[in-house]
KOLGU-4560 file (N, C-alpha, C; in nm, 3 decimals, padded with zeros to 5 digits):
<recs>
<n_xx: 13.535 n_yy: 13.551 n_zz: 01.349 ca_xx: 13.477 ca_yy: 13.419 ca_zz: 01.365 c_xx: 13.422 c_yy: 13.406 c_zz: 01.506 mol: A seq: 1 type: MET>
<n_xx: 13.302 n_yy: 13.356 n_zz: 01.517 ca_xx: 13.237 ca_yy: 13.342 ca_zz: 01.647 c_xx: 13.289 c_yy: 13.220 c_zz: 01.722 mol: A seq: 2 type: GLY>
<n_xx: 13.247 n_yy: 13.211 n_zz: 01.843 ca_xx: 13.287 ca_yy: 13.097 ca_zz: 01.925 c_xx: 13.211 c_yy: 12.972 c_zz: 01.880 mol: A seq: 3 type: SER>
<n_xx: 13.259 n_yy: 12.857 n_zz: 01.922 ca_xx: 13.195 ca_yy: 12.730 ca_zz: 01.887 c_xx: 13.052 c_yy: 12.727 c_zz: 01.939 mol: A seq: 4 type: LEU>
<n_xx: 13.030 n_yy: 12.777 n_zz: 02.059 ca_xx: 12.894 ca_yy: 12.780 ca_zz: 02.115 c_xx: 12.800 c_yy: 12.865 c_zz: 02.029 mol: A seq: 5 type: ASN>
<n_xx: 12.850 n_yy: 12.979 n_zz: 01.979 ca_xx: 12.767 ca_yy: 13.064 ca_zz: 01.894 c_xx: 12.735 c_yy: 12.994 c_zz: 01.762 mol: A seq: 6 type: GLU>
<n_xx: 12.835 n_yy: 12.926 n_zz: 01.706 ca_xx: 12.813 ca_yy: 12.854 ca_zz: 01.580 c_xx: 12.715 c_yy: 12.739 c_zz: 01.599 mol: A seq: 7 type: GLU>
<n_xx: 12.727 n_yy: 12.668 n_zz: 01.709 ca_xx: 12.635 ca_yy: 12.557 ca_zz: 01.737 c_xx: 12.492 c_yy: 12.611 c_zz: 01.758 mol: A seq: 8 type: MET>
<n_xx: 12.480 n_yy: 12.725 n_zz: 01.823 ca_xx: 12.348 ca_yy: 12.786 ca_zz: 01.842 c_xx: 12.288 c_yy: 12.825 c_zz: 01.707 mol: A seq: 9 type: ALA>
<n_xx: 12.371 n_yy: 12.875 n_zz: 01.616 ca_xx: 12.323 ca_yy: 12.910 ca_zz: 01.483 c_xx: 12.274 c_yy: 12.786 c_zz: 01.408 mol: A seq: 10 type: ASP>
<n_xx: 12.351 n_yy: 12.678 n_zz: 01.416 ca_xx: 12.313 ca_yy: 12.553 ca_zz: 01.349 c_xx: 12.183 c_yy: 12.500 c_zz: 01.408 mol: A seq: 11 type: VAL>
<n_xx: 12.172 n_yy: 12.501 n_zz: 01.540 ca_xx: 12.051 ca_yy: 12.454 ca_zz: 01.608 c_xx: 11.931 c_yy: 12.537 c_zz: 01.565 mol: A seq: 12 type: ARG>
<n_xx: 11.949 n_yy: 12.665 n_zz: 01.553 ca_xx: 11.841 ca_yy: 12.753 ca_zz: 01.509 c_xx: 11.801 c_yy: 12.723 c_zz: 01.365 mol: A seq: 13 type: SER>
<n_xx: 11.899 n_yy: 12.700 n_zz: 01.279 ca_xx: 11.870 ca_yy: 12.666 ca_zz: 01.139 c_xx: 11.793 c_yy: 12.535 c_zz: 01.131 mol: A seq: 14 type: ASP>
<n_xx: 11.832 n_yy: 12.436 n_zz: 01.208 ca_xx: 11.764 ca_yy: 12.306 ca_zz: 01.208 c_xx: 11.622 c_yy: 12.322 c_zz: 01.261 mol: A seq: 15 type: ILE>
<n_xx: 11.603 n_yy: 12.402 n_zz: 01.364 ca_xx: 11.468 ca_yy: 12.428 ca_zz: 01.416 c_xx: 11.381 c_yy: 12.495 c_zz: 01.309 mol: A seq: 16 type: ASP>
<n_xx: 11.441 n_yy: 12.586 n_zz: 01.232 ca_xx: 11.367 ca_yy: 12.651 ca_zz: 01.123 c_xx: 11.325 c_yy: 12.550 c_zz: 01.018 mol: A seq: 17 type: ASP>
<n_xx: 11.414 n_yy: 12.456 n_zz: 00.984 ca_xx: 11.382 ca_yy: 12.352 ca_zz: 00.887 c_xx: 11.270 c_yy: 12.263 c_zz: 00.939 mol: A seq: 18 type: VAL>
<n_xx: 11.278 n_yy: 12.225 n_zz: 01.066 ca_xx: 11.172 ca_yy: 12.142 ca_zz: 01.127 c_xx: 11.036 c_yy: 12.213 c_zz: 01.120 mol: A seq: 19 type: ARG>
<n_xx: 11.035 n_yy: 12.339 n_zz: 01.154 ca_xx: 10.911 ca_yy: 12.417 ca_zz: 01.150 c_xx: 10.856 c_yy: 12.423 c_zz: 01.009 mol: A seq: 20 type: THR>
<n_xx: 10.943 n_yy: 12.448 n_zz: 00.913 ca_xx: 10.900 ca_yy: 12.455 ca_zz: 00.773 c_xx: 10.844 c_yy: 12.321 c_zz: 00.726 mol: A seq: 21 type: GLN>
<n_xx: 10.908 n_yy: 12.210 n_zz: 00.763 ca_xx: 10.859 ca_yy: 12.078 ca_zz: 00.723 c_xx: 10.724 c_yy: 12.048 c_zz: 00.786 mol: A seq: 22 type: LEU>
<n_xx: 10.706 n_yy: 12.083 n_zz: 00.913 ca_xx: 10.577 ca_yy: 12.059 ca_zz: 00.979 c_xx: 10.464 c_yy: 12.136 c_zz: 00.909 mol: A seq: 23 type: ARG>
<n_xx: 10.496 n_yy: 12.252 n_zz: 00.854 ca_xx: 10.395 ca_yy: 12.332 ca_zz: 00.785 c_xx: 10.370 c_yy: 12.283 c_zz: 00.643 mol: A seq: 24 type: GLU>
<n_xx: 10.477 n_yy: 12.245 n_zz: 00.571 ca_xx: 10.466 ca_yy: 12.216 ca_zz: 00.428 c_xx: 10.430 c_yy: 12.072 c_zz: 00.393 mol: A seq: 25 type: ASP>
<n_xx: 10.481 n_yy: 11.975 n_zz: 00.467 ca_xx: 10.464 ca_yy: 11.834 ca_zz: 00.429 c_xx: 10.317 c_yy: 11.791 c_zz: 00.423 mol: A seq: 26 type: VAL>
<n_xx: 10.231 n_yy: 11.830 n_zz: 00.516 ca_xx: 10.092 ca_yy: 11.788 ca_zz: 00.506 c_xx: 10.023 c_yy: 11.831 c_zz: 00.375 mol: A seq: 27 type: PRO>
<n_xx: 10.071 n_yy: 11.938 n_zz: 00.314 ca_xx: 10.012 ca_yy: 11.985 ca_zz: 00.188 c_xx: 10.042 c_yy: 11.892 c_zz: 00.071 mol: A seq: 28 type: ASP>
<n_xx: 10.137 n_yy: 11.799 n_zz: 00.087 ca_xx: 10.171 ca_yy: 11.704 ca_zz: -00.019 c_xx: 10.061 c_yy: 11.598 c_zz: -00.036 mol: A seq: 29 type: PHE>
<n_xx: 09.972 n_yy: 11.586 n_zz: 00.061 ca_xx: 09.874 ca_yy: 11.478 ca_zz: 00.062 c_xx: 09.732 c_yy: 11.534 c_zz: 00.049 mol: A seq: 30 type: PHE>
<n_xx: 09.645 n_yy: 11.453 n_zz: -00.009 ca_xx: 09.505 ca_yy: 11.494 ca_zz: -00.024 c_xx: 09.420 c_yy: 11.442 c_zz: 00.091 mol: A seq: 31 type: GLU>
<n_xx: 09.482 n_yy: 11.396 n_zz: 00.197 ca_xx: 09.413 ca_yy: 11.352 ca_zz: 00.317 c_xx: 09.497 c_yy: 11.397 c_zz: 00.436 mol: A seq: 32 type: PHE>
<n_xx: 09.435 n_yy: 11.394 n_zz: 00.554 ca_xx: 09.503 ca_yy: 11.442 ca_zz: 00.675 c_xx: 09.617 c_yy: 11.350 c_zz: 00.715 mol: A seq: 33 type: ASP>
<n_xx: 09.731 n_yy: 11.409 n_zz: 00.743 ca_xx: 09.845 ca_yy: 11.334 ca_zz: 00.795 c_xx: 09.898 c_yy: 11.405 c_zz: 00.918 mol: A seq: 34 type: VAL>
<n_xx: 09.968 n_yy: 11.328 n_zz: 00.997 ca_xx: 10.035 ca_yy: 11.381 ca_zz: 01.115 c_xx: 10.185 c_yy: 11.371 c_zz: 01.092 mol: A seq: 35 type: THR>
<n_xx: 10.255 n_yy: 11.481 n_zz: 01.110 ca_xx: 10.400 ca_yy: 11.480 ca_zz: 01.100 c_xx: 10.453 c_yy: 11.433 c_zz: 01.234 mol: A seq: 36 type: VAL>
<n_xx: 10.523 n_yy: 11.322 n_zz: 01.231 ca_xx: 10.577 ca_yy: 11.265 ca_zz: 01.354 c_xx: 10.717 c_yy: 11.313 c_zz: 01.381 mol: A seq: 37 type: GLY>
<n_xx: 10.807 n_yy: 11.219 n_zz: 01.393 ca_xx: 10.946 ca_yy: 11.247 ca_zz: 01.427 c_xx: 11.017 c_yy: 11.319 c_zz: 01.312 mol: A seq: 38 type: ASN>
<n_xx: 11.091 n_yy: 11.421 n_zz: 01.346 ca_xx: 11.179 ca_yy: 11.489 ca_zz: 01.251 c_xx: 11.319 c_yy: 11.485 c_zz: 01.312 mol: A seq: 39 type: ILE>
<n_xx: 11.411 n_yy: 11.420 n_zz: 01.241 ca_xx: 11.546 ca_yy: 11.407 ca_zz: 01.297 c_xx: 11.651 c_yy: 11.452 c_zz: 01.196 mol: A seq: 40 type: SER>
<n_xx: 11.756 n_yy: 11.512 n_zz: 01.247 ca_xx: 11.866 ca_yy: 11.562 ca_zz: 01.165 c_xx: 11.980 c_yy: 11.462 c_zz: 01.171 mol: A seq: 41 type: TYR>
<n_xx: 12.037 n_yy: 11.428 n_zz: 01.055 ca_xx: 12.152 ca_yy: 11.338 ca_zz: 01.048 c_xx: 12.271 c_yy: 11.420 c_zz: 00.999 mol: A seq: 42 type: ASN>
<n_xx: 12.363 n_yy: 11.448 n_zz: 01.090 ca_xx: 12.478 ca_yy: 11.532 ca_zz: 01.056 c_xx: 12.572 c_yy: 11.463 c_zz: 00.958 mol: A seq: 43 type: ALA>
<n_xx: 12.579 n_yy: 11.330 n_zz: 00.961 ca_xx: 12.669 ca_yy: 11.259 ca_zz: 00.871 c_xx: 12.631 c_yy: 11.276 c_zz: 00.724 mol: A seq: 44 type: ASN>
<n_xx: 12.502 n_yy: 11.277 n_zz: 00.695 ca_xx: 12.458 ca_yy: 11.292 ca_zz: 00.557 c_xx: 12.398 c_yy: 11.430 c_zz: 00.530 mol: A seq: 45 type: SER>
<n_xx: 12.398 n_yy: 11.515 n_zz: 00.631 ca_xx: 12.339 ca_yy: 11.649 ca_zz: 00.622 c_xx: 12.198 c_yy: 11.641 c_zz: 00.565 mol: A seq: 46 type: ASN>
<n_xx: 12.115 n_yy: 11.560 n_zz: 00.633 ca_xx: 11.978 ca_yy: 11.539 ca_zz: 00.588 c_xx: 11.883 c_yy: 11.542 c_zz: 00.706 mol: A seq: 47 type: SER>
<n_xx: 11.757 n_yy: 11.560 n_zz: 00.674 ca_xx: 11.651 ca_yy: 11.559 ca_zz: 00.774 c_xx: 11.551 c_yy: 11.451 c_zz: 00.734 mol: A seq: 48 type: VAL>
<n_xx: 11.519 n_yy: 11.362 n_zz: 00.828 ca_xx: 11.418 ca_yy: 11.258 ca_zz: 00.805 c_xx: 11.289 c_yy: 11.299 c_zz: 00.872 mol: A seq: 49 type: SER>
<n_xx: 11.178 n_yy: 11.276 n_zz: 00.801 ca_xx: 11.046 ca_yy: 11.313 ca_zz: 00.850 c_xx: 10.956 c_yy: 11.190 c_zz: 00.842 mol: A seq: 50 type: VAL>
<n_xx: 10.891 n_yy: 11.157 n_zz: 00.954 ca_xx: 10.796 ca_yy: 11.047 ca_zz: 00.957 c_xx: 10.655 c_yy: 11.103 c_zz: 00.946 mol: A seq: 51 type: THR>
<n_xx: 10.577 n_yy: 11.044 n_zz: 00.854 ca_xx: 10.440 ca_yy: 11.088 ca_zz: 00.828 c_xx: 10.347 c_yy: 10.971 c_zz: 00.855 mol: A seq: 52 type: ILE>
<n_xx: 10.239 n_yy: 10.996 n_zz: 00.928 ca_xx: 10.139 ca_yy: 10.894 ca_zz: 00.953 c_xx: 10.001 c_yy: 10.949 c_zz: 00.918 mol: A seq: 53 type: GLU>
<n_xx: 09.915 n_yy: 10.866 n_zz: 00.861 ca_xx: 09.778 ca_yy: 10.912 ca_zz: 00.835 c_xx: 09.711 c_yy: 10.950 c_zz: 00.967 mol: A seq: 54 type: PRO>
<n_xx: 09.635 n_yy: 11.057 n_zz: 00.966 ca_xx: 09.564 ca_yy: 11.098 ca_zz: 01.087 c_xx: 09.443 c_yy: 11.008 c_zz: 01.107 mol: A seq: 55 type: SER>
<n_xx: 09.374 n_yy: 11.028 n_zz: 01.216 ca_xx: 09.255 ca_yy: 10.948 ca_zz: 01.248 c_xx: 09.146 c_yy: 10.967 c_zz: 01.142 mol: A seq: 56 type: ALA>
<n_xx: 09.140 n_yy: 11.084 n_zz: 01.080 ca_xx: 09.038 ca_yy: 11.112 ca_zz: 00.978 c_xx: 09.075 c_yy: 11.062 c_zz: 00.839 mol: A seq: 57 type: ARG>
<n_xx: 09.201 n_yy: 11.022 n_zz: 00.818 ca_xx: 09.247 ca_yy: 10.986 ca_zz: 00.684 c_xx: 09.168 c_yy: 10.872 c_zz: 00.622 mol: A seq: 58 type: ALA>
<n_xx: 09.135 n_yy: 10.769 n_zz: 00.700 ca_xx: 09.060 ca_yy: 10.656 ca_zz: 00.644 c_xx: 08.927 c_yy: 10.700 c_zz: 00.588 mol: A seq: 59 type: ARG>
<n_xx: 08.855 n_yy: 10.782 n_zz: 00.664 ca_xx: 08.725 ca_yy: 10.831 ca_zz: 00.617 c_xx: 08.740 c_yy: 10.917 c_zz: 00.492 mol: A seq: 60 type: ASP>
<n_xx: 08.841 n_yy: 11.002 n_zz: 00.491 ca_xx: 08.863 ca_yy: 11.088 ca_zz: 00.375 c_xx: 08.897 c_yy: 11.006 c_zz: 00.251 mol: A seq: 61 type: GLN>
<n_xx: 08.986 n_yy: 10.909 n_zz: 00.267 ca_xx: 09.024 ca_yy: 10.824 ca_zz: 00.154 c_xx: 08.907 c_yy: 10.739 c_zz: 00.107 mol: A seq: 62 type: LEU>
<n_xx: 08.830 n_yy: 10.686 n_zz: 00.201 ca_xx: 08.714 ca_yy: 10.606 ca_zz: 00.166 c_xx: 08.615 c_yy: 10.687 c_zz: 00.083 mol: A seq: 63 type: SER>
<n_xx: 08.590 n_yy: 10.810 n_zz: 00.124 ca_xx: 08.498 ca_yy: 10.897 ca_zz: 00.051 c_xx: 08.550 c_yy: 10.927 c_zz: -00.089 mol: A seq: 64 type: ALA>
<n_xx: 08.682 n_yy: 10.953 n_zz: -00.101 ca_xx: 08.741 ca_yy: 10.983 ca_zz: -00.232 c_xx: 08.735 c_yy: 10.862 c_zz: -00.324 mol: A seq: 65 type: GLN>
<n_xx: 08.741 n_yy: 10.741 n_zz: -00.268 ca_xx: 08.743 ca_yy: 10.618 ca_zz: -00.348 c_xx: 08.605 c_yy: 10.554 c_zz: -00.361 mol: A seq: 66 type: LEU>
<n_xx: 08.502 n_yy: 10.625 n_zz: -00.326 ca_xx: 08.366 ca_yy: 10.577 ca_zz: -00.346 c_xx: 08.315 c_yy: 10.482 c_zz: -00.240 mol: A seq: 67 type: GLY>
<n_xx: 08.364 n_yy: 10.493 n_zz: -00.119 ca_xx: 08.311 ca_yy: 10.416 ca_zz: -00.008 c_xx: 08.381 c_yy: 10.285 c_zz: 00.021 mol: A seq: 68 type: GLY>
<n_xx: 08.493 n_yy: 10.256 n_zz: -00.043 ca_xx: 08.563 ca_yy: 10.131 ca_zz: -00.015 c_xx: 08.627 c_yy: 10.138 c_zz: 00.123 mol: A seq: 69 type: VAL>
<n_xx: 08.648 n_yy: 10.021 n_zz: 00.184 ca_xx: 08.719 ca_yy: 10.016 ca_zz: 00.312 c_xx: 08.866 c_yy: 10.049 c_zz: 00.290 mol: A seq: 70 type: ASP>
<n_xx: 08.919 n_yy: 10.132 n_zz: 00.377 ca_xx: 09.060 ca_yy: 10.172 ca_zz: 00.367 c_xx: 09.128 c_yy: 10.140 c_zz: 00.498 mol: A seq: 71 type: VAL>
<n_xx: 09.242 n_yy: 10.074 n_zz: 00.489 ca_xx: 09.326 ca_yy: 10.049 ca_zz: 00.607 c_xx: 09.451 c_yy: 10.133 c_zz: 00.593 mol: A seq: 72 type: ARG>
<n_xx: 09.491 n_yy: 10.195 n_zz: 00.700 ca_xx: 09.606 ca_yy: 10.286 ca_zz: 00.694 c_xx: 09.710 c_yy: 10.246 c_zz: 00.798 mol: A seq: 73 type: THR>
<n_xx: 09.750 n_yy: 10.121 n_zz: 00.795 ca_xx: 09.856 ca_yy: 10.077 ca_zz: 00.885 c_xx: 09.991 c_yy: 10.124 c_zz: 00.831 mol: A seq: 74 type: ASP>
<n_xx: 10.077 n_yy: 10.162 n_zz: 00.919 ca_xx: 10.211 ca_yy: 10.199 ca_zz: 00.876 c_xx: 10.232 c_yy: 10.348 c_zz: 00.869 mol: A seq: 75 type: GLY>
<n_xx: 10.350 n_yy: 10.381 n_zz: 00.820 ca_xx: 10.388 ca_yy: 10.521 ca_zz: 00.810 c_xx: 10.483 c_yy: 10.537 c_zz: 00.693 mol: A seq: 76 type: LYS>
<n_xx: 10.503 n_yy: 10.659 n_zz: 00.653 ca_xx: 10.596 ca_yy: 10.694 ca_zz: 00.548 c_xx: 10.712 c_yy: 10.769 c_zz: 00.610 mol: A seq: 77 type: LEU>
<n_xx: 10.829 n_yy: 10.754 n_zz: 00.551 ca_xx: 10.944 ca_yy: 10.832 ca_zz: 00.597 c_xx: 11.010 c_yy: 10.896 c_zz: 00.476 mol: A seq: 78 type: GLU>
<n_xx: 11.032 n_yy: 11.026 n_zz: 00.486 ca_xx: 11.097 ca_yy: 11.102 ca_zz: 00.381 c_xx: 11.232 c_yy: 11.149 c_zz: 00.433 mol: A seq: 79 type: PHE>
<n_xx: 11.330 n_yy: 11.153 n_zz: 00.344 ca_xx: 11.461 ca_yy: 11.207 ca_zz: 00.381 c_xx: 11.492 c_yy: 11.321 c_zz: 00.286 mol: A seq: 80 type: GLU>
<n_xx: 11.511 n_yy: 11.439 n_zz: 00.343 ca_xx: 11.544 ca_yy: 11.558 ca_zz: 00.266 c_xx: 11.692 c_yy: 11.589 c_zz: 00.287 mol: A seq: 81 type: PHE>
<n_xx: 11.767 n_yy: 11.592 n_zz: 00.180 ca_xx: 11.909 ca_yy: 11.628 ca_zz: 00.188 c_xx: 11.919 c_yy: 11.781 c_zz: 00.184 mol: A seq: 82 type: ARG>
<n_xx: 11.996 n_yy: 11.834 n_zz: 00.275 ca_xx: 12.014 ca_yy: 11.978 ca_zz: 00.282 c_xx: 12.128 c_yy: 12.020 c_zz: 00.191 mol: A seq: 83 type: LEU>
<n_xx: 12.114 n_yy: 12.132 n_zz: 00.128 ca_xx: 12.219 ca_yy: 12.187 ca_zz: 00.043 c_xx: 12.252 c_yy: 12.326 c_zz: 00.090 mol: A seq: 84 type: THR>
<n_xx: 12.371 n_yy: 12.367 n_zz: 00.059 ca_xx: 12.412 ca_yy: 12.503 ca_zz: 00.094 c_xx: 12.388 c_yy: 12.591 c_zz: -00.025 mol: A seq: 85 type: GLU>
<n_xx: 12.334 n_yy: 12.705 n_zz: 00.000 ca_xx: 12.318 ca_yy: 12.802 ca_zz: -00.108 c_xx: 12.412 c_yy: 12.918 c_zz: -00.082 mol: A seq: 86 type: SER>
<n_xx: 12.465 n_yy: 12.968 n_zz: -00.187 ca_xx: 12.555 ca_yy: 13.083 ca_zz: -00.170 c_xx: 12.483 c_yy: 13.207 c_zz: -00.216 mol: A seq: 87 type: SER>
<n_xx: 12.506 n_yy: 13.312 n_zz: -00.144 ca_xx: 12.443 ca_yy: 13.438 ca_zz: -00.182 c_xx: 12.530 c_yy: 13.506 c_zz: -00.288 mol: A seq: 88 type: SER>
<n_xx: 12.472 n_yy: 13.591 n_zz: -00.367 ca_xx: 12.549 ca_yy: 13.658 ca_zz: -00.472 c_xx: 12.662 c_yy: 13.746 c_zz: -00.417 mol: A seq: 89 type: PRO>
<n_xx: 12.655 n_yy: 13.780 n_zz: -00.287 ca_xx: 12.755 ca_yy: 13.867 ca_zz: -00.227 c_xx: 12.879 c_yy: 13.792 c_zz: -00.183 mol: A seq: 90 type: ASN>
<n_xx: 12.876 n_yy: 13.658 n_zz: -00.189 ca_xx: 12.991 ca_yy: 13.582 ca_zz: -00.140 c_xx: 13.095 c_yy: 13.563 c_zz: -00.248 mol: A seq: 91 type: GLU>
</recs>
């Protein structure tokens, strides 16, 4: 068993990997440009919250998709992803 510092470094690295993956994957959920804002880890619920905001180009993109209507994009979306543990077949 490793030291507490080593275990904390492993957890921090895993969380950084999740953040990186979310920054890459979440924008693909939308048909317009979004900016991934704050990503925070909640140890109590073992979840990661991600804030998404429409980018500066999103209004123009949405307007074009909807046939030229005016689009307002005030606000933001927040997603919460619950983390699960997976076990490998070797365990």
